[in-house]
N, C-alpha and C positions, 0 to 999 in steps of 0.2 A: 794566428798567430804567428806564424813563422812569416809573414808576409807583413805582418809592422814589424818585428824586432828589423827585415832586411832595410823596410824605408827609412827605419830611425837610423840606422849605419848608412844610408845614402846622405838621411838628412845631417848626420853630426859630420862627414866626409864634406859637403857642400859649406856649412859651417865654416868648419876650419878652416876651407881655403878663403872662403870669403873676407873671414875676420883676420887669421894669421894668426887664429885661435890655439892655446895652450890645452893640455887635457884638459885639466884643472877649469880652463876660461867654460869649454865646452857641458862640463858635467855639472857645473853652474848653473848652464844657460838653460839647459833639458831635465834641468831637480835629475839627475840621475849620479851614480858613482865613477867617480875616475876607474873605479878597476871597468864598468859596463863599457865606457868611452874608449879604453884602450882596445876591449872583445870585440865591441863591433868594429874599428875602425883600423884594427890589426889582423882580426882573422875573419868576418864574416863578410866585410867589404874586399876585400882579397875577391871571394869566388863571386861575389855580386856583382862589381864592376871595379875591375883589374885594375882600368885607365883614373879611375877616381882614386882608387888605393894609392898609385903610384904616386899622383903628387899629394896627399894628404903626409903619407910617406915624407916628404919634401919640407915641409910646412915641419912636419912633428920632428926630423931629424936639426933643421934651423932652428925652432927652441932648444932643442935639449942641446944641442952648443952652446946657446946666449946664456940657460939656465944659469951657471954660477955668476955671472954677471950680473944680473936680475937679483941673485938673491945678495951675495954684494951691496948693491946697490940698497937693498931695505935693509940690509943690519947699519949700512950708513947712515942714511936715513933714522933710523932707531934711537941711534944715540945721539946725534944730532939735537931728535926734540928732548931727549932727555940727558942731559947732560950730568957728569956725578960731578961733587961738592966737593 
């Protein structure tokens, strides 16, 4: 079981880097919770593959910095589709 968890952490890290994916997108792709993704790429990946961990962290930090912009766009689109009368 321990090997499978470590392999999953590596797979998640590679997926996030290749697709510039968010935690939410990775969770959806692998059918696991966002908490599990975060635990895998934050804690487990750091000990299993520190180089991959560093690359994943940079992608996730970039996504975190852009989060408020994506939220604003989503809100704007919501109200453009359902304008008040």
